[in-house]
N, C-alpha and C positions, 0 to 999 in steps of 0.2 A: 271524549275530547271536549275541551272547553270552547270558549269563543274563538273562532278562526281569525278574527281581526287581530292585528298585532298588538300584543300587550308587552310593553317594554319591560325588560328585566331591570333589576336594581342597578346592575352594572351599566346598562344602556342609558338609563336616566342619569346616572352619575357622569357618564361621558359628556352628555349634553350640558349638564350643569357645570362641569369643570371647564368646558369650552366657553360657556357664557361668562364665567368668572374671569377667564383669561382675557376675553374681549373687554369686559368692564374695567379691569385693572390696568391693562396695557394699552388698549386703544381708546377706551373711554366713550362717553356719550356727550354730544353737544347739547347744551341747554342755552338757547339764544335769548336769555333773559338775565339781566343784571340782578334782579330780585332773587331769582333761583340760584344764581352763582354765589351771591352773598350768603344765602342760607346754607348752601353746601360748605362754603369757605368758613363761615362762623361755627359750623358743626365739626370742623376738623378734617374735612375731606380735601384731597389733593385736587386743586383746580388750576388749569392753564387755559385762561379764557379763549373760547367759550366751552372748553372741554372739561368734563368732570370725570375723574378716575375713582372707581368704587371697588373696594376690596370685598372678598367673600365675607369676612367678618362683619363688615358694615351692612352688607345685604342681609345676612342672617339675623343681625340685631334688629333691623327694620321689620323683618317678617315676624319676629316674635310678638310684635304689638298689633298685628292685623287680626281681627276677629275671624273665626272660622264660619260664623253665621251671624246675620243681623236681620232686623225687621224694619221695613220701610213703612212709616205711618201714613195712612191715607186720610183724606178729608172725612170719609166715612170709615170708622174703625172696622166695620165688617170687611173692608177691602185691604186691611193691612197685609203686607206681602213679606214673607220670610224668604231669605236668600242665603244659601250656603248649606253645607253638609248634605242632608237628604232632601232639602227643600229647593225647589226651582220655580222660576216664573217665566211665562210667555209674554212677550211684548210685540206690538205691531212693527211693520217695516218703517224705514226712515230714509230720508234724503232724496227721494225721487222728485225731479223737476216736472215730470209728466204723469198724466193719468191715462191708462189704456183700458179699452173695453175688452171683452172676452176674445174678440177677433184680432186684437193687437193694434187697432186704430187708436192713435194717441193724440193728446192735446196738452197744452200747458196746464199745469196744476193751478188751482185758485184757492183763496182762503175759504170759500164755500166747501171745497173738497176737504180742507183740513177740519172744518166743522163736522163734516160727514164722518171722518175718521174718528173723531172724539165720540160721536154718537154710537158708532159701531163698537168702540171699546166699551162704552157704558153698558151696552146691551149684550155684550159677549159673555158666554158661559165658559170661555176658554182663556181669554186674555186676562192675566192677573194684574197687569199694570198698563197705564197709558204711556205713550212714548213721548217723543218730541220730534218735530220736523218729519212727520209721517209723509208729508209732501212739502215741497218748497213752493209756496204760493207766489206765482209770478205777477199777480195783480196788486201786490203791496210792496212798497220800496224795501229793499233788502236790509237797510239799516234800522228799520222799525218793525219788520215782520215778526221778529221774536216776541214782541210785546203782544201782538194780536194772538199769536199761537199760545203763549202762556196764559193769557186771559181765557182762551177757549179751554185749555187743559183744566183750569181751576173752576170754571163755571158750567161747562157742558158735561163734565164727568167728575165723579167723586172717588175714583180710584187713584192710587198712587201714580206718580208721573215722573218723567225725566226733566231735569233742568235744561234750559237753553245753554249750550256750551260751545257754539261754533265761533264765538269771539268773546273777549272778556267783558265788554259792556253788557252783552246779553246775559252772561252769568250773574253779573251784579244786579241787573233788573230782576232776574229770576229769584235771587235771594230777597230782594226788597218785597216782591209780591208774595212770596211764600211766608215771609215774616208777618205780613199783614194778616194772613189766614191763620197762622199758628201762634199769634200773640207776641211777636217781637223776635229780634235776632237772638236774644238770650235763650228763648224757648227753642229756637232751631238747634242751638248747640247741644241741647239735651236729648234730641231724638232725630234719627235719620228720616227725612221726609222727601228728599229730592235727589236721587242719584244723578250724576253727570257723566256722560261718556266723553273721554278725552283721548286723543290719538297721538301716538308717536309718529314722527315723520321719518319713515325709513329711507335710507339706512342710518340708524344710530343718532337720531337727534330729535329734539322737541322745539317747536316754534315758541316764540315769546308768549303768545296767547295761551297755548295749551299748558305751558309750565306755570303760568301765573294763575290760570283757572284751578289747577291742582292745588296751589298754595291757598288761594282764596277759600275754596270749599273745604279743604282739609282743616283749616283753622276754625271752621264752623261745624266740624264733625259730620259733614254731609258725604255720603258714599261716592266713590269714584270708580268708574268702570274704565280701567286703563288698558287701552286697546291698540294694537297695530294691525296693519294690513300689508304685509310684505308680499310683493308680487315676484314670484320666482323667475329670475332671469332679467329683472330690471332693477327693482329696489332691493333685491336680495339674491342670494345664490340660487341656482337651479337645483342644486343638491338639497333634498328635503332635510336631511340631518343638519346641514350647514345653516339652512334657513331657520330651523328651529332654534339653534344655538344663538343666532343673531336676534331673532324675535324675542327669545327669552331674556336676553340682555336688555333690550329696549324696554320691555314691560317691567322688569325688576327695577330698572333705574327710575322709572316713574313712581313705582311703589315706594322706593326709598325716599324720594322727594316728598311724597304724601305723608309719610310717617315722620319726617323731620318737621314738616309744617304743623301736623296735628297727630301726635302719637295716639294710636288706637282708632284712627279714622277707618271706617269700613272700606275695603277695596275689593274689587272684582278683577281677576287676572283674565285679560281677554285678547283674543286674536281672531281675525277672519282672513287669514293669509290664504293665498291661492296662486296657482300658476298664471302666467300671462300667456295667452294664445299668441304665438309668434307670427301667425299668419294674419290675424285680424287686429292685433294689439288691443285686445279686450281682456279684462280680468275674467278668467274662467272659473267663476264661483260655483258652477255646477259640475266641475271636473272631479274625477275620482280622487285626484291628489288633494283637492280642497277638503274632501271628507276625511282622508287619511290625516291631514294636518289638524283637523278639528279634534279627532281622537287623540292625537299626540299632545295637543295643547291641554286637553282635559287631564291627561295623565301627569303633565308637568305641574299644573295647578294643584292636583291632589298630592304630589310630592312635597309641595310647599305648604300644604294644608290651608289653602285659601279658596274662596269661591271662584268660579270660572265662567267666562262668557265665550260662546261660540256663535256661529251663524245658525239660522233657522231654515225656513223653506226657501232656500236660495236657488236661483236658476238663471241661466243665460237666455231662456226662451222669452220671446216678446209677446206671447199670447197664452191664453189658458188652454194648453194642449197637453199631450202625453209627456212631452219633454219637461214641461214645468212641473207636472205631478211627480214624475220619476226622479228628477234631480233634487227637487225640494224634499221629497220623502226620504231619499237616501241620506241627505245631510241631517234632516230633522231627527230621524230615528237614531242615527249614530250619536248625535248630540245628547238626546234624551237618555238613551240606554247607557251611554258611557259616563254620564254623571254631570253634565253641564248644569249650572245653577241659574244662569241669566241668559235667556235665549231671545235676542233681538231678531227682528225680521221673521217672526213666527207666522205672520200673515201678510199677504198682499204684495210681496216683492216680485218684480219682473225685470228682465233684460239687464242683469248685472247692475242693479240699483238705478237704472235710468228711468224706470216707470214703476208705478204701483197700479194695482187693479182691484177694484172693489169686488168683482166677481171671483177673482182668485182668492181674495181675503176669505170669502165664504167657503171655498174649497179647502183652504188651508186650515180653517177652524175644524173642519171635519177630520182632517189628518191629526190635528192636535187632540181632538176628542178620542180618536181611535188609539192613539199612542198612550194616552192616560189610562185607557182600559187595558191595554197590553201590559202596562206596568202594575196594574192592580194584582196584588198577590192572592193566590188561592189560599183559602183558610182550610188547611188539611188537618182533619181530626176524625175521630170515630164517627161522629154524627154526619159530617159531610161525605165521608166515604160510603156510609150506610150499606154495609154488607148485607144486612137483614133484608132490605128491599130487593137487592140483586138476587139473593137466594130464593126469595119468595116468588120472583118473576120467572126464574129459571131460564130455559132455552126457548120457551114458546110464548112468553109474555109480551105485552105491548105497553110501552111506557107513556104513550100519548095521552091516555086518560087517567094515568096514575095520580094519586093525590100529591106525591112529591113533585111531579111536573107542574101541576097547578100552583103549588106553593113557591117554586123557585124559578119558573120560566121568565118572569119579569126581570130577573137578575142578568139575563143575557143581553148583550149590547145590541141596541137598535140604532142604525145610522139615521142621521137627520137629513143627509143629502143623497147618499148613494142608494141605488135601488136594489131590492131583492125580489121584486115581482117577477113572475114568470113572463115569457115573451108576450102572451096574449093580453095579460093584464097591463103590462107596460105599454103595449101598443094601444090598448083601449083608453089609457090615460093621456094619450097624445104623443107617445114615443119621444119624450123629452130627453135630451142629452144633459149631461151635468151642467154645461155652461148655461143652458136655458133655465135650469132649475135654480142656479145661483142668482140669476137676475130676479126671479120671483121672490126668493128668500130675502134678497137684499132689500127689495121694496117693502116687504112685510116687516123687516127689522126696523127700518127707518120710520115706518108708519107707527110702530109700537113704541118708539122712543119717548121717554118722559124725562124732561130736564130734572136733575137732582136738586133738592132744595138747598138754598144758601141764604144766609141773612141778607136782607135787602140793603142795609147800610154798608155791609162788607162788600157786596157786589158793586154797589155804586162807587165805593172808595177805590176798588180795583180798576174800574172803568176810568175814574178820574186820573189815577196814576198813569194809566196807559195813554190817555189823551195828552197829559202834561209832558210825559217823556217823549212821545212821538213828535210833539212840537219842538222840544229842545233838541232832539237828535237830528231832525230835519233842517234845523237852522244852523247847525254847526258843520264844519268840514270833518266828517267822521271817517276815520280810516280803520279798516278791519281786514 
């Protein structure tokens, strides 16, 4: 028997696809942006403001120009990140307005917390890219916080990172700052350096800001992670097949817009859809249905031959407990084994996005590390089987002191966080639980952090840009 998790047949995939095409061509998707509507109209699409109707032929034509794999260039070329086909990346959590400790006691997030996140990404052996908005800093005005966060992304870490894409001005500033680092806007057009996550507004619409960010970044050939989060029973059907058909239509319509604005723009097909808990009115990101939907979304992306995004260590738990570990690992292992290419929220998420936890971040990295080892293929050949040694040892041998054991024993995985000590040794070391150990490891990580080098004039220029833009944006009536 193969994988017991549902693998859609070709006919089942086709049913979902056909339903999505019917939705797109007959119901359409609202794009609440004149710029987007004009682009569709000028490209020959049927438009009835603000609704755009898209045929299957138009969808498939757009998909033909989406690359199956692309590489995001980092400030340090050693950290360039490949996304698509067999390559995948882990990124930290995003969007939390609060920081919780291991016991679930939370406080408002600050810019200092954001700096800590950047330092943890830089020192991580598991996170392939830095994110954006790992926390929402409450001590900086919202209209200028993106500037401080982008500055931190560029100066405190030299891994690839996400653009600020929560409103259009933030995306514009991200482009300006990235252009300073990579030698101008024309150089940006030549290489992906800054993916942006954009969200459909379920059901079946895009806000002006999201549609226009898609256009702006596609014209610069910067990758777009086009994502929705359909909540079963509120913003979408309770029926999971129906939800998938609608979600698929939303994502594909955003991809079509991206390819109209910039043919060949790298795109990631993404969804973090989940049921709504009808008793608590909370998005049940740790529910089994959310895991099932993640598997389904990956299969749809594979059908269209484009990279895929799903959730990572997602949980509804508010503290570092067994619920957080169980829910997160079920989602993460499904995403990784099923073939997701872009896994946001790989570390640190708590409480259905309401909090992040540095201690959980450390735990989640151990899960990431373990999953990478699980995915490492055995090298099966005559030498690795080594029948000669097995025959020489026979039924009475002891492999503990055999030369092959000494030669290969270090290839076995050793956890960084989890214990394998027997009870007496564990007790003698202080009988520390995982949460306690994460606190010590967190302190050690931050103590060992070294700021990556950057040209002093470039860093000063970035700082001056941030100061100038903060002044300008604070002086104007800024709507976002």
